[in-house]
C-alpha positions as CSV (number, residue, x, y, z in Angstrom):
1,X,25.8,5.9,34.1
2,X,26.5,5.8,29.8
3,X,30.1,6.3,29.1
4,X,32.0,5.8,25.9
5,X,33.0,2.4,27.2
6,X,29.0,1.9,28.0
7,X,26.8,3.5,25.7
8,X,22.7,4.2,26.4
9,X,21.0,1.5,24.9
10,X,18.6,3.7,22.8
11,X,15.0,2.3,21.5
12,X,14.2,3.9,17.9
13,X,9.9,3.3,17.4
14,X,9.9,3.6,13.6
15,X,12.0,2.4,10.9
16,X,10.9,4.5,8.4
17,X,12.4,6.8,6.3
18,X,13.5,8.9,9.3
19,X,13.6,6.0,11.9
20,X,16.0,3.8,9.7
21,X,18.8,6.0,8.9
22,X,18.9,7.5,12.3
23,X,19.1,3.8,13.9
24,X,22.0,2.8,11.2
25,X,24.1,6.5,12.7
26,X,23.8,5.0,16.2
27,X,24.8,1.7,15.0
28,X,27.6,2.6,13.6
29,X,28.7,5.0,16.9
30,X,28.5,1.6,18.6
31,X,25.2,2.4,20.2
32,X,22.7,-0.6,21.6
33,X,19.7,-0.4,19.9
34,X,16.0,-1.9,20.4
35,X,14.3,-1.3,17.2
36,X,11.0,-1.0,16.7
37,X,8.7,-1.8,13.5
38,X,5.3,-2.4,13.5
39,X,5.2,-3.6,9.7
40,X,5.8,-6.8,9.6
41,X,7.5,-6.9,5.9
42,X,9.5,-4.0,6.7
43,X,10.4,-5.3,10.3
44,X,11.0,-8.9,8.5
45,X,13.7,-6.9,5.8
46,X,15.5,-5.1,8.3
47,X,15.8,-8.8,10.4
48,X,17.3,-10.1,7.2
49,X,19.7,-7.3,7.2
50,X,18.0,-6.2,3.7
51,X,17.2,-2.7,3.0
52,X,13.3,-1.6,2.8
53,X,13.8,1.7,1.6
54,X,15.3,2.1,-2.4
55,X,17.5,4.8,-1.3
56,X,19.6,3.0,1.0
57,X,21.6,0.1,0.3
58,X,21.5,-3.4,2.3
59,X,25.5,-3.3,2.9
60,X,23.7,0.2,5.3
61,X,21.3,-2.0,6.8
62,X,24.0,-4.9,7.6
63,X,25.1,-2.5,10.2
64,X,22.4,-3.4,12.8
65,X,23.3,-6.8,12.7
66,X,23.6,-6.5,16.8
67,X,20.2,-4.9,17.3
68,X,17.2,-6.3,18.5
69,X,14.5,-5.8,16.4
70,X,11.3,-5.9,17.4
71,X,7.4,-5.8,17.5
72,X,6.8,-5.4,20.6
73,X,6.6,-2.8,22.8
74,X,8.2,-4.5,26.2
75,X,10.9,-4.8,24.6
76,X,11.5,-1.0,25.1
77,X,12.3,-1.7,29.2
78,X,15.9,-1.9,28.5
79,X,16.6,1.5,26.7
80,X,18.0,4.2,28.5
81,X,16.5,6.8,26.3
82,X,13.6,6.1,23.2
83,X,13.6,8.0,20.0
84,X,9.7,8.5,18.4
85,X,10.0,8.8,14.5
86,X,6.7,8.0,13.4
87,X,4.5,9.4,10.8
88,X,2.7,12.6,11.4
89,X,0.1,13.0,8.2
90,X,-2.6,15.3,7.7
91,X,-6.8,13.7,7.9
92,X,-9.2,14.4,5.3
93,X,-9.5,17.9,6.2
94,X,-5.9,19.0,6.5
95,X,-5.8,19.3,10.1
96,X,-3.0,17.6,12.1
97,X,-3.4,14.0,12.8
98,X,-0.8,12.6,15.5
99,X,-2.5,9.7,16.5
100,X,0.6,7.4,15.2
101,X,2.8,10.1,18.0
102,X,0.4,9.3,20.4
103,X,-0.3,5.7,19.9
104,X,3.6,5.4,19.6
105,X,4.5,7.6,22.9
106,X,1.4,4.9,25.1
107,X,3.4,2.4,24.2
108,X,6.5,3.8,25.2
109,X,5.2,5.2,28.5
110,X,4.0,1.4,29.6
111,X,6.9,0.1,29.1
112,X,10.1,2.1,29.9
113,X,11.3,3.0,33.6
114,X,11.8,6.2,35.5
115,X,14.7,8.5,34.1
116,X,14.4,7.0,30.7
117,X,14.9,10.5,28.1
118,X,11.8,10.1,25.4
119,X,12.9,12.3,22.4
120,X,10.0,13.3,19.5
121,X,11.8,13.7,15.9
122,X,8.3,13.5,13.9
123,X,7.3,16.8,12.3
124,X,4.3,18.4,14.5
125,X,3.6,21.7,15.8
126,X,5.1,23.9,18.5
127,X,3.7,22.5,21.5
128,X,3.4,18.7,20.9
129,X,6.2,17.7,23.3
130,X,4.8,19.7,26.2
131,X,1.0,19.3,25.8
132,X,0.8,15.7,24.4
133,X,3.4,14.0,25.4
134,X,3.4,16.0,28.8
135,X,0.2,14.4,29.1
136,X,1.3,10.8,28.3
137,X,3.9,10.6,30.1
138,X,2.4,12.3,33.2
139,X,3.8,10.8,36.7
140,X,6.1,7.9,34.7
141,X,9.2,10.4,35.8
142,X,11.0,10.8,31.8
143,X,12.9,13.7,30.6
144,X,11.3,14.7,27.3
145,X,13.0,16.4,24.6
146,X,12.2,17.7,21.0
147,X,14.7,16.9,17.7
148,X,13.5,18.0,14.5
149,X,14.9,14.9,11.7
150,X,16.6,16.8,9.1
151,X,16.8,13.6,6.8
152,X,17.0,14.5,3.0
153,X,15.9,11.1,1.6
154,X,18.4,10.2,-1.2
155,X,21.7,12.5,-0.5
156,X,23.6,9.7,1.0
157,X,27.3,11.8,0.0
158,X,30.1,9.8,1.2
159,X,27.4,7.6,3.2
160,X,26.9,9.8,6.2
161,X,23.4,9.5,5.9
162,X,22.8,13.5,6.9
163,X,25.4,13.1,10.5
164,X,27.5,16.1,9.3
165,X,23.9,18.1,9.3
166,X,23.5,19.8,12.0
167,X,21.0,18.6,14.7
168,X,18.6,20.6,16.7
169,X,17.5,19.6,20.3
170,X,15.1,21.2,22.7
171,X,14.0,19.6,26.3
172,X,11.2,20.4,28.2
173,X,13.7,20.7,31.2
174,X,17.4,22.0,30.7
175,X,18.2,18.1,32.1
176,X,16.4,17.2,29.6
177,X,18.5,19.3,26.7
178,X,21.6,18.2,28.1
179,X,20.9,14.6,27.9
180,X,19.7,15.0,24.2
181,X,22.8,16.5,23.4
182,X,24.8,14.0,24.6
183,X,22.4,11.0,23.1
184,X,22.7,12.5,19.8
185,X,26.3,14.0,19.8
186,X,27.3,10.2,19.7
187,X,26.2,10.0,16.1
188,X,26.1,14.2,14.9
189,X,29.2,15.7,14.4
190,X,27.2,19.0,15.5
191,X,24.4,19.5,18.3
192,X,22.6,22.6,18.9
193,X,20.4,23.2,22.2
194,X,18.0,25.7,21.8
195,X,15.6,27.1,25.0
196,X,12.6,24.8,24.3
197,X,10.9,21.9,22.4
198,X,8.3,24.6,20.9
199,X,11.4,26.4,19.2
200,X,12.7,23.2,18.2
201,X,9.4,22.1,16.7
202,X,8.8,25.4,15.3
203,X,12.2,25.5,13.5
204,X,11.3,22.1,11.8
205,X,8.1,24.2,10.2
206,X,10.3,27.0,9.1
207,X,13.1,25.7,7.1
208,X,9.9,23.3,5.1
209,X,7.6,26.1,5.1
210,X,10.3,28.4,3.7
211,X,11.2,25.8,0.7
212,X,7.1,25.3,0.1
213,X,6.7,29.2,0.0
214,X,9.1,29.4,-2.3
215,X,8.8,26.2,-4.7
216,X,5.0,27.6,-4.9
217,X,6.4,30.9,-6.1
218,X,8.7,29.5,-8.5
219,X,5.4,27.2,-9.8
220,X,3.2,30.2,-9.8
221,X,6.0,32.0,-11.9
222,X,6.1,29.2,-13.9
223,X,2.2,29.2,-15.2
224,X,2.3,33.2,-15.5
225,X,5.7,33.0,-17.8
226,X,4.2,30.0,-20.0
227,X,1.2,32.3,-20.7
228,X,3.4,34.8,-21.6
229,X,5.7,32.2,-24.0
230,X,8.1,33.1,-22.0
231,X,10.8,30.1,-20.7
232,X,10.7,30.0,-16.8
233,X,14.6,27.8,-17.2
234,X,16.0,30.6,-19.2
235,X,14.6,33.2,-16.7
236,X,16.0,30.9,-13.7
237,X,19.3,31.2,-15.6
238,X,19.5,34.2,-16.5
239,X,18.4,35.5,-12.4
240,X,20.9,32.9,-11.4
241,X,23.8,35.4,-12.8
242,X,23.2,37.9,-9.6
243,X,25.8,37.1,-6.7
244,X,23.2,38.1,-4.0
245,X,19.6,38.3,-3.2
246,X,18.5,35.9,-5.1
247,X,17.8,32.0,-3.9
248,X,17.3,30.1,-7.0
249,X,14.5,27.3,-6.9
250,X,13.4,24.8,-10.0
251,X,9.6,24.4,-10.6
252,X,8.6,21.1,-11.0
253,X,5.0,18.9,-11.3
254,X,4.3,19.5,-7.1
255,X,5.0,18.7,-4.5
256,X,5.7,15.3,-2.7
257,X,6.9,13.3,0.3
258,X,6.7,13.2,3.9
259,X,7.2,16.7,4.9
260,X,6.7,19.6,2.0
261,X,3.0,18.9,1.5
262,X,2.3,18.6,5.2
263,X,4.4,20.9,7.1
264,X,2.3,24.2,6.0
265,X,-0.4,22.7,7.0
266,X,0.6,22.1,10.4
267,X,2.1,25.3,10.5
268,X,-1.4,27.3,9.4
269,X,-2.9,25.1,12.2
270,X,-1.2,26.0,14.7
271,X,-1.3,29.9,13.7
272,X,-5.3,29.5,13.8
273,X,-4.8,27.5,17.4
274,X,-3.4,30.9,18.6
275,X,-5.3,33.2,17.2
276,X,-3.1,34.6,14.3
277,X,-3.3,33.5,10.7
278,X,-0.5,31.9,7.7
279,X,-2.5,33.4,4.6
280,X,0.8,33.6,2.7
281,X,1.5,29.7,4.0
282,X,-1.5,28.4,2.9
283,X,-1.8,29.8,-0.8
284,X,1.3,28.3,-0.9
285,X,0.2,24.9,-0.1
286,X,-2.8,25.5,-2.4
287,X,-0.2,26.9,-5.3
288,X,1.4,23.6,-5.2
289,X,-1.5,21.2,-5.2
290,X,-2.4,23.2,-8.2
291,X,0.4,22.0,-10.3
292,X,-0.4,18.1,-11.6
293,X,-3.8,19.8,-13.2
294,X,-1.7,22.5,-15.0
295,X,0.8,19.3,-16.2
296,X,-2.8,17.7,-17.1
297,X,-3.3,21.2,-19.7
298,X,0.1,20.4,-21.3
299,X,-0.7,16.9,-21.8
300,X,-3.7,17.6,-23.3
301,X,-2.1,20.2,-25.2
302,X,1.0,18.0,-26.2
303,X,-2.0,15.4,-27.7
304,X,-4.2,18.1,-29.6
305,X,-0.7,18.9,-31.9
306,X,-1.2,15.6,-33.2
307,X,-5.3,15.8,-33.2
308,X,-5.4,13.3,-30.5
309,X,-7.6,13.5,-27.8
310,X,-6.8,12.3,-24.0
311,X,-10.1,10.0,-23.8
312,X,-8.0,6.6,-25.0
313,X,-5.0,8.1,-25.1
314,X,-1.4,6.4,-24.3
315,X,0.3,8.7,-21.4
316,X,3.5,6.8,-20.1
317,X,4.5,8.1,-16.7
318,X,8.4,8.6,-16.0
319,X,9.0,8.3,-12.2
320,X,5.9,8.2,-9.4
321,X,8.5,8.9,-6.8
322,X,8.2,11.9,-4.8
323,X,11.8,13.1,-6.4
324,X,14.8,11.5,-8.0
325,X,17.0,8.9,-5.7
326,X,14.3,7.9,-4.1
327,X,11.7,5.1,-3.9
328,X,8.8,7.5,-1.9
329,X,5.8,7.6,-3.5
330,X,3.5,9.4,-0.5
331,X,2.0,12.7,-1.4
332,X,3.3,12.1,-4.8
333,X,2.3,14.4,-7.6
334,X,2.0,11.9,-10.0
335,X,-1.5,10.3,-8.9
336,X,-3.6,13.6,-8.9
337,X,-2.3,13.4,-12.3
338,X,-2.8,10.4,-13.3
339,X,-6.7,10.3,-11.6
340,X,-7.0,13.5,-13.6
341,X,-6.0,11.9,-16.7
342,X,-7.8,8.7,-16.2
343,X,-10.9,10.4,-15.5
344,X,-11.0,11.5,-19.0
345,X,-10.6,8.9,-20.5
346,X,-6.3,8.0,-20.6
347,X,-4.7,4.9,-20.2
348,X,-1.8,5.9,-18.0
349,X,1.2,3.2,-17.4
350,X,4.1,4.5,-16.0
351,X,7.8,3.6,-15.2
352,X,10.0,4.1,-12.3
353,X,13.0,1.7,-11.7
354,X,13.1,2.3,-7.5
355,X,9.3,1.8,-7.4
356,X,8.3,-1.6,-9.0
357,X,5.1,-1.2,-7.5
358,X,2.6,1.3,-6.6
359,X,-1.6,2.4,-7.0
360,X,-1.0,3.0,-10.7
361,X,-0.2,-1.1,-11.7
362,X,3.6,-1.8,-11.7
363,X,6.2,-0.2,-13.2
364,X,6.7,-1.0,-17.0
365,X,10.1,-1.1,-18.9
366,X,11.3,1.6,-21.3
367,X,12.0,0.3,-24.2
368,X,11.6,0.8,-28.0
369,X,8.3,-1.5,-27.5
370,X,7.0,0.7,-24.8
371,X,7.5,4.1,-26.5
372,X,5.9,2.6,-29.5
373,X,2.9,2.0,-27.8
374,X,3.0,5.6,-25.8
375,X,1.2,8.5,-27.7
376,X,2.3,10.6,-24.9
377,X,5.4,10.3,-22.4
378,X,5.6,12.9,-19.0
379,X,8.7,13.1,-17.3
380,X,8.1,13.9,-13.6
381,X,10.9,13.0,-12.5
382,X,14.7,11.8,-13.8
383,X,15.5,9.2,-11.6
384,X,18.9,7.9,-11.9
385,X,19.9,5.3,-14.7
386,X,16.8,5.8,-16.9
387,X,17.8,6.2,-20.3
388,X,15.9,9.3,-21.4
389,X,18.1,9.2,-25.0
390,X,15.5,6.7,-26.0
391,X,13.2,9.8,-25.5
392,X,14.6,11.7,-27.2
393,X,15.4,8.7,-30.2
394,X,12.0,8.4,-30.6
395,X,8.7,10.0,-32.0
396,X,6.8,10.4,-29.0
397,X,5.0,13.4,-27.5
398,X,7.5,14.5,-24.6
399,X,5.9,16.5,-21.4
400,X,8.7,17.8,-19.4
401,X,8.5,18.8,-16.0
402,X,12.1,19.3,-15.0
403,X,13.6,20.7,-18.3
404,X,15.3,17.4,-18.4
405,X,15.3,17.3,-21.8
406,X,15.3,21.0,-23.0
407,X,19.0,20.8,-24.3
408,X,18.3,18.2,-26.8
409,X,14.2,18.8,-28.0
410,X,13.9,22.7,-27.1
411,X,12.1,23.9,-30.1
412,X,10.4,20.6,-31.6
413,X,6.8,20.6,-32.0
414,X,7.1,17.2,-30.3
415,X,7.9,19.1,-26.9
416,X,6.3,20.6,-24.5
417,X,8.1,22.1,-21.5
418,X,5.7,21.7,-18.2
């Protein structure tokens, strides 16, 4: 039985932007760890106590020095609890793809002992833990629970890695809930039990759908006000003076990351499966996916202002990560934007100090020489440390999707807010 002096051994399957910070929190709490990661390059980096994620420092990973970092599922046999943190993307038809969850669950089921606590953290549709994991673990005799990840990559105030963010847990049984509460209480300040795994799964979707819908709303307002010749940023500044009934969301070039572009479709799929609809949620996804094309239209407008065509234009994209402070490029709007411009003949390069290499090539330096070879710079993400004053001092056309240079360039003929 686990005690403060004899804590449970915890296995964490998947050491990405969810599993790795979670591992660090449990290690700080003195919990013995078995860390399972199939990606050899990532596993090797962590074994060397270096961070494979741009938003985590090596010194944070060093706390894992005593953890068993493995690529073999059999090492999970020594665990009292196992937490699954693997991706849940969409397939080509934008339907939930649980293949990674199912694969991880089968591997866990093949090696853990009866009485193990198994928790799923991957974002998914309500009913996954009961229906999918319940079937895989049938006859194994484990306690199943769900605890939605609430990781915000790049948000690391005081190195807390989200330990101050309340943790939801819901088990298939009351015993599973109690065990999950006890487990997470070792690493998180506040743990909140809910009545079922379905409630915990649904809460995660609601949290991200709330953001996705509001981002879509302000994105649509941006397009509408732009057509009216009204500055959306000034409108938001004005609306934000109301002390009640208004929550500010800022527009951008589109959504990216592991959750926001995906979760609305999980909820819409689950609603249809249950015989209901989620038209508003689906519409928000369509609007957000259209934002890169709006930015592309601003690039065309900027080039036309100097008599240039997109074909042959030299475009420098600033920031290909999905948001500032991270090197995560999943679902980043930079890629559909670049694809659209390249199809029209543009030469697209990029600069992002946190993403040295991606499908667009290698990150270029942001310096006077690079700007001299650029017709238009498109600011998608204002990464920390990037010297935007170089843009201000140059004569390069600027398409700004974040209002980062609004104070310096607003009103100038080379400045195009997007």
